[in-house]
C-alpha positions as CSV (number, residue, x, y, z in Angstrom):
1,M,8.2,-14.1,-9.7
2,S,12.0,-14.5,-8.9
3,E,13.2,-15.8,-5.6
4,I,14.2,-12.0,-4.5
5,T,10.7,-10.6,-5.3
6,V,9.0,-13.8,-3.5
7,T,11.2,-13.1,-0.6
8,I,10.6,-9.6,-0.1
9,H,7.1,-9.8,-0.6
10,N,6.8,-12.4,1.9
11,Y,8.7,-10.5,4.3
12,H,6.5,-7.3,3.5
13,E,3.4,-9.5,4.1
14,R,4.8,-10.7,7.7
15,L,5.8,-7.4,8.7
16,L,2.3,-6.0,8.0
17,R,0.7,-8.8,9.6
18,D,2.8,-8.7,12.7
19,L,2.1,-4.9,12.9
20,R,-1.7,-5.5,12.7
21,E,-1.5,-8.3,15.2
22,Q,0.6,-6.2,17.8
23,S,-1.6,-3.2,17.1
24,A,-4.6,-5.4,17.9
25,M,-3.0,-6.9,21.0
26,F,-2.2,-3.1,22.3
27,N,-5.7,-2.0,21.5
28,A,-7.3,-4.7,23.4
29,D,-4.9,-4.5,26.3
30,P,-2.8,-1.2,26.6
31,S,-0.5,-2.5,29.0
32,E,3.3,-1.8,29.5
33,E,4.2,-5.4,28.3
34,S,2.2,-5.1,25.1
35,G,3.6,-1.6,24.5
36,S,7.0,-2.9,24.9
37,K,6.1,-5.9,22.3
38,L,4.9,-3.2,20.0
39,L,8.1,-1.2,20.2
40,A,10.3,-4.2,19.6
41,L,8.5,-4.9,16.4
42,L,8.9,-1.4,15.3
43,H,12.6,-1.0,16.0
44,D,14.1,-4.3,15.7
45,D,11.9,-5.2,12.4
46,L,10.5,-2.2,10.8
47,I,13.3,0.4,11.1
48,R,15.8,-2.2,10.6
49,H,14.3,-3.1,7.4
50,T,14.2,0.4,6.1
51,A,17.7,0.9,6.8
52,D,18.5,-2.5,4.9
53,E,16.7,-1.3,1.9
54,E,18.6,2.1,1.9
55,R,22.1,0.5,2.1
56,D,21.5,-2.7,-0.2
57,F,18.3,-2.2,-2.3
58,Y,17.9,1.5,-3.3
59,P,21.5,1.9,-4.7
60,L,20.8,-1.1,-7.1
61,I,17.6,0.7,-8.4
62,D,19.7,4.0,-8.8
63,Q,22.1,2.4,-10.8
64,I,19.6,0.7,-13.1
65,I,17.7,3.9,-13.8
66,K,21.0,5.8,-14.0
67,A,19.5,9.1,-12.6
68,E,20.9,11.5,-10.4
69,P,22.6,9.9,-7.2
70,G,19.5,9.1,-5.1
71,G,17.0,10.5,-7.5
72,A,15.3,7.3,-8.3
73,T,14.5,6.2,-4.7
74,A,14.6,9.8,-3.0
75,S,10.7,9.5,-2.5
76,M,11.0,6.2,-0.8
77,V,13.5,7.5,1.5
78,I,11.0,10.1,2.4
79,D,8.6,7.5,3.2
80,H,11.4,5.9,5.3
81,E,11.6,9.3,7.2
82,F,7.8,9.5,7.9
83,I,7.9,5.8,9.1
84,G,10.7,6.7,11.6
85,E,8.9,9.7,12.6
86,Y,5.7,7.5,13.5
87,V,8.0,5.0,15.3
88,D,9.3,8.0,17.4
89,W,5.9,9.3,18.1
90,I,4.6,5.9,19.0
91,E,7.3,5.4,21.6
92,A,7.0,8.7,22.9
93,A,3.3,8.0,23.5
94,L,3.8,4.7,24.9
95,Q,6.4,6.3,27.5
96,S,3.9,9.2,28.4
97,L,1.1,6.5,29.0
98,R,3.0,4.7,31.8
99,S,2.2,7.7,34.1
100,A,-0.8,9.0,32.6
101,T,-4.3,8.7,34.3
102,G,-8.0,9.5,33.8
103,S,-8.7,11.6,30.5
104,H,-5.1,12.1,29.7
105,R,-4.6,8.4,29.5
106,E,-7.6,7.8,27.3
107,L,-6.3,10.9,25.1
108,L,-2.8,9.0,24.6
109,L,-4.6,5.8,23.9
110,S,-6.8,7.5,21.1
111,Q,-3.4,9.2,19.6
112,L,-1.5,5.7,19.7
113,R,-4.5,4.1,18.0
114,R,-4.3,6.7,15.2
115,Y,-0.5,6.6,14.9
116,L,-0.8,2.8,14.3
117,V,-3.5,3.0,11.7
118,Q,-1.8,5.8,9.7
119,L,1.7,3.9,10.0
120,E,-0.1,1.1,8.5
121,A,-1.3,3.0,5.7
122,V,2.0,4.5,5.0
123,L,3.6,1.1,4.8
124,N,0.9,-0.4,2.6
125,L,1.6,2.4,0.0
126,H,5.4,2.1,0.2
127,M,5.7,-1.7,0.1
128,E,3.2,-1.7,-2.9
129,K,5.4,0.8,-4.7
130,E,8.6,-1.2,-4.1
131,E,7.0,-4.3,-5.0
132,R,5.2,-2.9,-8.3
133,L,7.9,-0.6,-9.5
134,F,11.6,-1.5,-8.1
135,L,11.4,-5.4,-7.9
136,P,10.7,-6.2,-11.6
137,M,13.8,-3.7,-12.5
138,I,15.9,-5.9,-10.0
139,E,14.7,-9.2,-11.6
140,R,15.2,-7.8,-15.3
141,H,18.5,-5.8,-14.6
142,V,20.5,-7.8,-11.7
143,S,21.9,-11.2,-11.9
144,L,20.6,-13.9,-9.8
145,V,23.9,-14.0,-7.9
146,N,23.6,-10.5,-7.0
147,Q,20.0,-10.6,-6.1
148,Q,20.9,-13.4,-3.8
149,R,23.8,-11.1,-2.4
150,M,21.2,-8.2,-1.9
151,L,18.9,-10.5,0.0
152,A,21.9,-12.0,2.1
153,A,23.3,-8.3,2.8
154,M,19.6,-7.3,3.9
155,N,19.7,-10.0,6.2
156,G,22.7,-9.4,7.9
157,T,24.7,-12.3,6.5
158,A,26.6,-10.7,3.4
159,M,28.2,-13.4,1.0
160,N,32.1,-13.2,0.4
161,G,32.9,-10.6,-2.1
162,S,29.7,-8.4,-1.4
163,D,31.2,-6.0,0.7
164,G,31.3,-3.2,-1.6
165,D,28.6,-2.0,-4.3
166,L,26.7,-4.8,-6.1
167,P,27.3,-4.7,-9.9
168,V,24.5,-4.4,-12.4
169,D,24.7,-6.5,-15.6
170,G,28.2,-7.3,-14.7
171,K,29.2,-3.8,-14.5
172,A,30.9,-2.1,-11.4
173,A,28.8,0.1,-9.5
174,A,29.4,3.7,-9.5
175,G,29.2,3.9,-5.5
176,K,26.4,4.2,-3.3
177,S,25.5,7.8,-2.2
178,A,25.6,8.5,1.4
179,R,21.9,8.7,2.7
180,K,22.6,10.2,6.2
181,K,20.6,13.4,6.5
182,A,20.1,15.9,9.4
183,P,16.4,15.8,10.7
184,S,14.0,17.8,9.3
185,A,12.9,20.8,11.1
186,R,9.4,19.4,11.4
187,A,10.8,16.1,12.7
188,V,12.5,17.9,15.3
189,H,9.7,19.8,16.5
190,N,7.3,17.0,16.4
191,G,9.9,14.6,18.5
192,E,10.6,17.3,21.0
193,A,6.5,17.7,21.1
194,A,5.8,14.2,21.5
195,R,8.6,13.7,24.3
196,S,6.9,16.6,26.4
197,A,3.6,14.9,26.4
198,G,2.8,15.5,30.2
199,D,0.3,17.9,29.6
200,K,-0.4,18.1,25.7
201,H,0.4,15.1,23.5
202,H,1.7,16.0,19.9
203,Q,-0.5,15.0,17.1
204,P,1.1,14.3,13.6
205,R,-0.4,16.6,11.1
206,R,-1.3,13.7,8.5
C-alpha cells in the first residue's frame, strides 16, 4: 500500500477507535464532562474529516472517473450528511441531558447509546468504501507528489502550489464542483425535534 492509503487507513482506524473509547466512557459515566469530550471528538475530528474529504479527496475521484460533476462521490456525500445529522442529534441529546431527571434522563441515555452505535455502523461502512474503492484509484491515477499535496491539504498544511485543484496524471483539473447544499427537509425536521427534547426526544428513523 502507498503512503496515502496507509495514512488515511490509519486515521480511519484511530477515529473509529477514539469513537468507541469515548462512547464507552460516556456509557460508563454519562457526566457533562464525558459528554463534552465526546462532542469535541465528533466536531473537531469527525466532522472536520468529512469536510476535508469533500474538499480535497473526492474531487480527485470525480476527475479519475470523469463522471458528471460530483456523480462518482455523490453517495459518499450523502453518508457525510447522515454523519452530520447524527452528530447534531447526539449534541442535542447531550444538551437535554444536563437538565433531565428520572425516566426522562434514562430515555435520553438510551437514545444516546443507540445514536452512537448507529453512527459507528455508518462510519464503518463509509470508511470501508473509501479504502476499498477510492484509495486504489488515487494510487493508480494520481502522482505521489499530488497524493502528498492532498494529504497536506486534508491536514490543514497545504503545500506551495496546491491552492487550486490537484491535477490527475499531470492534467489540469476541470474544477471542483460546489458541495454546499441546503439541508434536507428531514434534516431540518429532525434537528428541530431533537433540540426541543424537553418532553419528547426525537429518535432517528434508521
